[in-house]
C-alpha positions in Angstrom: 74.8 -9.0 -81.2 73.7 -6.8 -78.3 72.2 -7.7 -74.9 68.4 -7.1 -74.4 65.8 -7.5 -71.7 62.2 -8.4 -72.7 59.4 -8.5 -70.1 56.3 -10.5 -70.8 53.3 -11.5 -68.7 50.6 -14.1 -68.6 47.3 -13.7 -66.7 45.8 -15.7 -65.2 48.5 -18.4 -64.6 49.1 -21.4 -62.5 49.8 -20.6 -58.9 53.4 -20.8 -57.6 54.0 -21.9 -54.0 53.6 -19.1 -51.6 57.2 -19.4 -50.2 58.8 -19.4 -53.7 60.1 -15.9 -54.6 61.1 -16.6 -58.2 62.3 -19.3 -60.7 65.4 -18.8 -62.8 65.9 -20.8 -65.9 69.1 -20.7 -68.1 69.2 -21.9 -71.7 72.6 -22.1 -73.4 72.0 -21.6 -77.2 74.3 -21.1 -80.2 73.6 -17.3 -80.2 74.4 -17.1 -76.4 72.9 -17.7 -73.0 69.2 -16.9 -72.5 68.1 -16.4 -69.0 64.4 -16.3 -67.8 63.4 -15.1 -64.4 59.8 -15.9 -63.5 58.0 -14.1 -60.7 54.5 -13.9 -59.4 52.2 -11.0 -60.1 50.3 -10.5 -56.9 47.3 -8.2 -56.1 46.0 -7.1 -52.7 42.3 -6.7 -52.2 40.6 -4.2 -49.9 40.8 -6.7 -47.0 44.5 -7.1 -47.4 44.3 -10.6 -48.9 47.1 -11.2 -51.4 46.2 -13.3 -54.5 48.4 -14.3 -57.4 46.9 -13.0 -60.6 49.6 -13.9 -63.1 53.3 -14.5 -63.9 55.9 -12.1 -65.1 58.8 -13.3 -67.3 62.0 -11.3 -67.5 64.1 -12.6 -70.4 67.8 -11.7 -70.8 69.3 -12.5 -74.2 71.5 -11.3 -77.0 70.0 -10.3 -80.4 70.7 -8.2 -83.4 67.8 -5.9 -82.8 64.7 -5.1 -80.7 62.2 -7.1 -82.9 64.5 -10.1 -82.9 64.9 -10.0 -79.1 61.1 -9.8 -78.7 60.4 -12.7 -81.1 63.1 -14.9 -79.4 61.8 -14.1 -75.9 58.2 -14.8 -76.9 59.1 -18.1 -78.4 61.1 -19.1 -75.4 58.4 -18.1 -72.9 55.7 -19.8 -74.9 57.8 -23.0 -74.6 58.1 -22.6 -70.8 54.4 -21.9 -70.5 53.6 -25.0 -72.6 55.7 -27.1 -70.3 54.1 -25.6 -67.2 50.7 -26.4 -68.8 51.8 -30.0 -69.5 53.0 -30.7 -65.9 50.2 -28.9 -64.1 47.2 -29.7 -66.4 46.2 -26.0 -66.3 46.0 -24.2 -69.6 47.4 -20.7 -69.9 47.5 -18.0 -72.6 50.6 -17.2 -74.6 52.7 -14.7 -72.7 52.4 -11.1 -74.1 55.3 -8.8 -74.3 55.0 -5.6 -72.3 58.5 -4.0 -72.4 61.7 -4.5 -74.3 65.0 -2.6 -74.2 68.7 -2.8 -75.0 71.0 -3.1 -72.0 73.5 -0.2 -72.2 76.1 0.5 -69.6 76.4 4.0 -68.2 73.8 5.6 -70.5 70.1 6.3 -70.5 70.0 6.3 -74.4 68.8 2.9 -75.6 66.4 1.1 -77.9 63.2 0.8 -76.0 59.7 -0.5 -76.8 56.6 -0.6 -74.5 53.4 -2.4 -75.7 49.9 -1.6 -74.6 47.0 -3.9 -75.5 43.5 -2.8 -76.1 41.4 -4.8 -73.6 38.1 -4.2 -75.5 
């Protein structure tokens, strides 16, 4: 198994407290430790007002390949979002993968996938 990073996002999302920079969750599983770092996606309008427009999930995990890493990360983040929905009473979409790549030390050659969604 190799280490991967999968980045997913959900928009819109429940608001996180202003002072909170990120949330880090760790899930020990038989195939290895999975770590999820959740940060706010923030946008600034023309008046300088900052508004949270979503959440970004950065998932670190071990997998046998890129597709397996993406599927595992999507499943994990869907569970986290479902829990957030349960405790806040605010529904959210299923997080969508945006970027996934294999972590490789000292090399720029790596398995890499970027996803673009058609918004129409």
